[in-house]
N, C-alpha and C positions, 0 to 999 in steps of 0.2 A: 311215314308208315314203315314199320320194320318188316322186311321180307326175309325169306328163308336164308339167303346168303348172308345177310347182316346178322341174323340170329346165330348162325354157325360161327361167324367171325367173333361175335361177342362171347360165345361159349368157349371158344378156343383161347381167347385173351384172358378172361377172368377165371379164377377158381370160384366155386360157389359161395364161399364165405365172404370173399372180397366183393363179389358182385352184390350180394345181399346187403352188405354194409354200405356200398356205394349208392345203391338206390333207396336206402333207408328202411329196409326190411329188418324188423327186430327178430330176436329169437322167439319171442311170444307169437309174432305173426307166423313164423314157420311152424310152431307147435300147433297153432290153430288151423293152419292150412293143410297139415299132414298128420292128422290124428292116427290113421291106420299105421303109417310108417313109425310113428312114435311108439305106439303100442307094441309093434313087432320087435323093436329094439330096446324096449324099456329096461329089461334086466341088465343089458350091457351098459346103458346110460347110467343106471343106478350104481353099477360097479365103478365106472369112470369117475362119477361124482363122489365116490366113497360113501354112498348112502346104503350100500349093501355089500357085505363081505362075501366074496366068491368062495371063501373057505369056511362059511358059517358052520357047516356040518362037522368039519374037522378041526375047528378052532381049539376046542379043549384038548384034543390029542396033540396038536402042535405046540401048545404052550406048556405042557407037562414036562 
């Protein structure tokens, strides 16, 4: 059984991505487990994935 002390030690040892990979949690698992957090950060995620241009409103001005 995992106690609080062991939880803290695991959290200190791993970064979140490495831990998720180690225990076999996929990105899809995380998306499904945290829908509110995904929605909260969706615009930033879209920009990182280059699905949305952060300068959409100014694009024509910058390219002229």
